[in-house]
N, C-alpha and C positions, 0 to 999 in steps of 0.2 A: 658436767654442767652444773654451774651453781644455780642456787634457788631462784635468784632474780632473772637469770636468763631462761631458765626452764618456764618461769611463770609468764615472761614476754613471749616465748615460743608458742605456748599454748593460747594466749591471746591473739597472736597473729593466725595461727591454724584455726581458730574459731571464728575469726572475721572472714578469713578466706572461704570457710564453709559456707558462709551466708553472703557472699558477694558473686553472684553467678553472672551478672551483667558484665563486670570488669573482665571476666575471664574471657568472654566472647569477643568483647573488645580487642582485648590482647591478642587473641588468635588472628583477627582479621588484619590488625595492623602489623603483626609479625609476618603474614603471608605477603603484605605488600613491601615489607622491608622499610617503611617509612622512617623508623626511628633507629635504625641500624647503625651503631657507632656515633649517634648524635650525643653531645654532652648537654646534659639536663641539670639545672641547679633548682632546688626546691626550698621554700620557706613555708612549712605548714605545720599545724599542730602534731607533734611527733607522738602519735598513738597507733593503735592496731590497725585500724582502717587505712590510715595514711601509709602505713608500713606496706600494706597490700599494693597500694597505688605505687609506691617506690619499687617494690619487687616486680609488680607486672611491667613497669616501664622498663626495668633491666631485663626481664625475660623477653621483652619485644626488641632487645638489641642495643638499648640506651645505656650510657654511663651516667649513673646518677649520683649526685651529692645532695644531702639534706640537712637542713637546720630548721630550729623550730621558729615559729612566728610570734611566739609570746613566751615569756620568762616562765610562766607557771603551768604551762599547758602539756609539758612532756611527760609521758609515761616513762620512767626510767627503765622499767623492766623490758619494755618493747625497744626502746633505743639500744640497750645492751644486747638484746637478742639479735637485733639487726646487725649490729657491729660483730659480734662474737660468732653467732651461728650461721648468719648469711653473709658476712663480709662486706657489708654496706657501708659506705662513709656516711656516718650520721654524727653531726656536731650539735648536740643538744643535751640538756639536763634540766630537771625540775629546779626552779629556784636560781636561775642565772642572774648575774648582775647585769646592769645595762652594758658595762665593758664587754663582759663574756658574750653577751647577746649579739652585739655588732661585730665582734671578732668571729663568732661562729657563722654568721651571714657572709662574711668575707671568705670564709674557708670553703664555702659551698661554690665560690666562683673561681677557685683555683685552676679549674680544668677549662676556662674560656668557655663558658656555656653558649650553646646554640639555641636553646629554649629554657626559658625561666617560668616556673610554676610558683605562684605567689598567693599569700592570704593575708590581706591587710595592706599590702602595697609596700612594706619596708624594703624588701629586696630589690623591687623595681626601682623605688626611690633612691637606695644606696647606688645602685648602678648609675643613675643619673647624675648623682651629685659627688660621688667619690671615686667610681670605677667607670668613667666615661671611655677609657680605652677598650672596654670589651663591647661597647654598643655596636661597632661595625660587624661583628661576627655573630649578632643575635639576630635569629630569623623571627622570633617574636616570643610573646608570653601568654599567659592565662592567668586570670585572677578570679579567686574563689569566693570573696565575700563583699557585702555591701559597702563597707568602709573603705576597702580597697578600690572599688569602682568610683567612688566619690573622689577619692584622692586622684585616680587616674584621669577622670574626666576634667579635674581641675588643671591637671599638668597638660592635657591636650588643649584645653581652652587657652592657656599661657602660651601654647606653641612650643613647649619644651619635651613632650613625649616624642622620643626617636625611634621607636619600633613599634609593630602592632601588638596589641594585646587583646586577647579574646575574653569578653565578658561572661565568663561561666556563670557568675552570680545571677545575670539577668535571664538566662535560660529558663524556659518553663519548667523542665524536669529537675532544675536546682531550686529556685526560689519558691515555687509552689509546694515543694516537698520537704527539702532540706531545711529552709528557712522556718517553716510553718510546723510541720510534724517533727522533724528533727530537733529544732531548738526548742519546741515545746515540751517535748518528752525529756530531753537531756537538761534543759535548765530545772524542772522540777525534781528530777533524779539528783542533780548536785545539790540543791537546797536541802532535801530530805537527808541526803548523805551527811551534809556539813552539820545539820542542826537536830536531827532525829525529832523534829517538832511535828505537830498536827496542823495540817492546812484546813481541814473541814471546819467550817464555821468561823475562819479567820477572815480578816479584811485584807485583801491583796491588791496593790496598786501596780499596775504595768505602765511604765513609761514609755509611750510611744506605740502605734498600732500600725506598724508595717507588717510584713509578712512574718517577722520573728515575734513581734508583740502579739499578733493575732493567734499564733501557736501557743505562747506562754499563757494568755488569757483563757484560751480554750481549755488548755490542760488543767490550769488552776481551778477552773470551773468545774471541770470534771472530778476534780478531788474534793469538791464541797465548799471551795472558798467563795467569799462574797468579792466579785472582782470589780475594780474600779480602773478606768483608763484615763491618762493625761495624754493631750496631743496639741501640736501647734498648727496641725494641717486640718482646716475645717471639713474637708471631705473624708478624711480618715475618721475624724471625730463623729460624723454622721454615721458613718459604717459602724463604728464601735457601739454607738447608741443604738442602731437597729439590730445589732448583734445581742443586745440585751444587757449591755454593761452600763454602769454609771459613769458618766463622763464629767470631769472637773479638773481644774488646775492642779498640778502637783502639790502646791503649797496647800491646798485645801485637802487633798486625798491624804497627804502624809500624817494629818492630824489624827486620823483613825486608822491608819494601815498598820497591821501586824507584820506584814511583808511588803517590800518594795522591789520591784525588778526593773531595770533599766534596759532597753533594747533599741536605741534611736541612732547610733552612730554619731552623736553630738556630744559636746563637752558640756559639764555642769547642768545636767538635767536635774540632779539633786544637789543644790547649791546651799549657800548660807541661809537664805530665807526659809527654804524647806526644812533644813535641819534644825533652825530655831523652833519649828513647829512639830517635828516629829514626835510620835507617840513613844512614851517611855516602853521599852523593851522592842522597839522595832528592829526588824532583821533587814539589813540593807544588801541588795545583790545586784550584779551587773551581768548582762549577757550580750553586751556590745563589745566590740573587738578590743577596744583600748580602755585602760583604767582610768578614763577621765569623765565618765558620765556621772559618777558619784564624786563629788569634789572632796577627794581625801585632804588635800591642803586645808580646806575650811573646817573639815571634820576635826582634825588634829589641833588646829588653832582653837576651836572651841571647847575641846575636851580638857578636862583636868587632869585626867589619867586615862591610860589604855593599857590592857593586857590581853593575851592570848588566853581565852576562856575555854577554848576547844580547838581541836585540829581544824583548820579553815575558818575559825571564827574568832575575831578580834573585838573584845568589848571596849567601848568608850564611855566613860562617866563624865556628863556635862556638868556645868557649873550648877544648874538647878537640881541636881540629883538624877536626872533622867539617864537611862543606860541605852546605848544604841549599838547594834551588833553589825559589823561589816564582815561579809563573807569573801574569803579568798583574796585579800587585800584589794578588792574592787575589780579584780580581773574576772575573765570569763568564768562564771560560776559553773557552767556546765562541763568544762574541761579541767579547771583547776581543782574543783572538788568532786566532779563526776568523771565518767569515762567518755563523754562526748556523745555525739549523735549514734543512733543504732546502726549497726552494720548494713542492714538493707537499704537505709537512707543514703549513706555515704557510697554505697555500691554505685547508686545512680549519678551522684555529684562527681565521684572520682571518674566514672566512665567518661563524663563530659570533659573534665581536665585532661584525661589522656587522649580523647578524640581531638581536643582543642590543640593539644601539643603536636599532633599528627597534622592537623590542618594548617597550622603556620608553617610547617616545614613543606608542606605539599603546595602551598600557594605563596610563592616568593614575591609577588607583586602587590601585596597588601600595604596599604598606606599606613604611615606611622600614627595610629589612632586607636581609639578603643573601638572593637568591632563586636557586633552581636552574634551570637553562635547561630549558625544557618538552621533553619526550620527542619532541614533533613536530618541534621545531627540530633536535634531534640526528639524527633520522631523515632529515630533509630533506637535511642535509649529506651524510649516508651515501650516500642515493640519488643525488644530483648527483656524488659522487666516483665511484661505481660507474659511472654513465652516462658520465662523461667519459673512462673506461677502456674502454668498451664491454663492461662485465661484467653478465651477467644473473643472476639468482637465482630460486629457486623461490618458488611462492605457496601458501599453504594453501588447500585446497579448502573448499568450504561444510561438507562433512561432517566434514573435519579440525577446523575451528573449533568446531563444534558438539560434538565430542568433547572437545576441550581445555576448553571451558567447562562441561562437564557433570561429573557426580560419580557417577551411578548405574551406567555401564557401565565395567567395567574391563578388558574383553578386547576 
């Protein structure tokens, strides 16, 4: 076994050891035979935890093909181990060109999938635009992330979404924990790995205060940074303010920011007007799905030179002598420079993905739209997680249930 394969195998084994929930989900789906001989196409970040999802699906009887959902998020050691040690069809490598990226997405579709598991919506979009011949045979799909759900809801609104898709991202056991605690920890991990710089005492601007932004702000504060938040949503802005963060426009915050992280799902959060005012030495990072939250085009137009100053760090010198540093080409810093979310977090998210795959197969009459994850699936994952940690909770008595369901007795 070569060194890379051995490294990837160890990462997979370590992840599996810390993913107890998906093991139970796999056992239950296997007993029902729900995914037996079903063809599953996946476009996810190819790393250790995703590998365990792919292997779990296969161990439950599915035929799995997998590609990456981002050109820089593949862990090559894991991809090699999945191919060579486990015989998995994996079409991904770190640093893919756009041409290679879409070629690999198409390769996952070679076995005419019945279930599609996506992260960011590129695979589902590709099927609807270039591989419409496959739609008739697809029972449904599952989408992992905020950006993908935004795209899918737009497709639904335009009347072009032609098979049901489960919104894993909107499940409580996903966005409350994956988006907040997972993104919070892994983003800081990616920044520290890329830069080896101190966060304590530094000014840290978070673009967006959704669940991901909340997690990043919370973890940056925990590292001792002075955290600022920029927002367009007045309600989220009030929440950020009440959570103790300074709220201000990005154009103002970037003037004093040592670090900037975007996490909005929108483009040009840091555009020309912000870059003009960016503090000398500012480190720019993105944790949104696509590399358009920081305008790389404007950054390159405004710079007089650029060079790689460190692995995963590109330095840009501006006309006035300021230097700005972009991490991981503006792609997801937590995966492009780090190893992604903790295994225990992805255990819950991928358990939801696996259960969603089973759900679309078992419910053939689902309408072609974006569907919420049923409450019972959410609670099932929560109960399995508590059980895996030997945590017990209270239960309502019959009298308490009657009280909560009634309206006459108020005391």
